[in-house]
N, C-alpha and C positions, 0 to 999 in steps of 0.2 A: 438462522443467520438473517440479519437484516439485509434486504437488497434494495439499494437506492438506485444503483445504476446496473444495467444489464450489458451495455456494450461499452468496452474500455479501449482506450489507446495508450501507448507508451507515452510517459510524460515528456521524454526527449522529443517525440513527434509532435505532441501538443504545443510544446514550447516553440516549435519551428513552424506551427500553424499547418501541419501536414496530418491530414485525416483520412489518407488513403489506405492505411493498415490498421485494423482494429481487431479486437476479439471479443467473443462472448464470455463473460466470467463463467458460466456454467461449462463451457468447453475447457477452459483453463482448469477448474476444479476437477472435472472428469479426467483430464490428461495427467494431472498429478496425483489422483487418488491412490495408486498402488506404488507411488515413489516412497522411499524410506523418509522418516522424519528425522531431521537433524536438530539438535537443541543447543542453542547458544546461550551464553550468560548475557543477561540483559546489559550489564556493565560494558561488555565488549561491543554491543551495537547500539548503545544509547545515542550515538551520534546521528542515528536515522531520524531523530526528531527534527533536525534542521534541513532535512531534504523537502524541497517543495513537493507536496503531494495532492493538494486540492486546488481548485480555482473557483474564481467568481468573475462577473463582468461588472465593470464600471465604465460607462460612456463607450461601450463597444471595445473595450480594451480588457484582455484577459489578465487577470491578477492572480498570482500563484501565492500560496501560503503553506506553512509547515505546521506539524504538530506543536512544535515549540510556540509559534505565533498564537495558536489556539489556546494552549495552556496559559500564556501571558495575557491574553485578551479574551477570557471567558465570556464576558458580557457581549462582546462584539460577534462572537462565533457561537451563539447559543445553540444553533441547529447542530453543529458538529459535536459540541459537548453533549448534547441529549443522545446523539448517535453513538458516541463513544460509551456513554453509561449503559446503553441498552444492548450493545453488541455482545455476541456470544464468542468468548475467547477459547472455547474447546476446539475450534478449528484452527489448524496450523496456518501461519502466515506464509504466503508463497513469495519466494526470493528469486530474483533473476540475477544472473551473472553481471558483475560490474567491474570493468577493467580498473577502476579507481578505488575500489573497496574490496578487500579479500572476503569479505562476509556476503557481498552481494548488496542489492538493494531491494526494497519491498516493491513487489508488483502488485500484490493484492494483500490487503489486511492492514492498512494504515490505522483504521479505527480500532482494531483488535490490538495492535501494537501500543497505541495510546492508552487503551484500557489497562493493558498489563502494567505499563509504567505507573499509571494512577493508583493501581492496587498494589504497588511495591513488589511485584513479581521479580523473582531472581532469574528465571529462565524464560526463554521464548522458543516455542515449537515452530520449526519451519520445514517447507518443502522446497527444494531447489529445481529451478528450470533454467536450462541454458537459452541463449538467444536462438541457436539453431533449432532447438525444440520448439520454442515459441513460434518460429516460422511456420511450423506444420499446422498450427491452429489459427493463424492469422487469416482473416477474411479480406 
C-alpha cells in the first residue's frame, strides 16, 4: 500500500481548523484488521466521489477537493491521478458511520475507491468503524 500520510485527522475537524484529535493510519488498520468485510455495490456508494477528501493550500487558505474534481481536472491533479493509478485495491476501504449517509463515509481509502471507479469495478469491499470506536485510537 502506498503511504503518503501517516497521521490523519477527520475531515470534519480539518474543515473547522481543529487539529487536536488525530490518528495514525497504522493504528486504524490494526484496529479494523479482524472486523468483517462488508461489500457494497459501487452504484450505491458512487456519490462518495463528491465528498471533499483531500486538500491543498493557496495563499494560506485550505482548499478541499473531491475525487470528482480530480477526475474532471486530471491535468491539474496529476499527483493524485498518479497515486490513484498506483494504489493497491486489495485492501478494503475503511468506512466510518455518517448520520447523513446510511452507507457511511470514507475514513481511509479515497485513492482506492477512485481506482475502483476508474477500473469499472462493480463492488467495493469495506470495513466499518463507529465514531465511538474511533475515539479509542484517537491521539
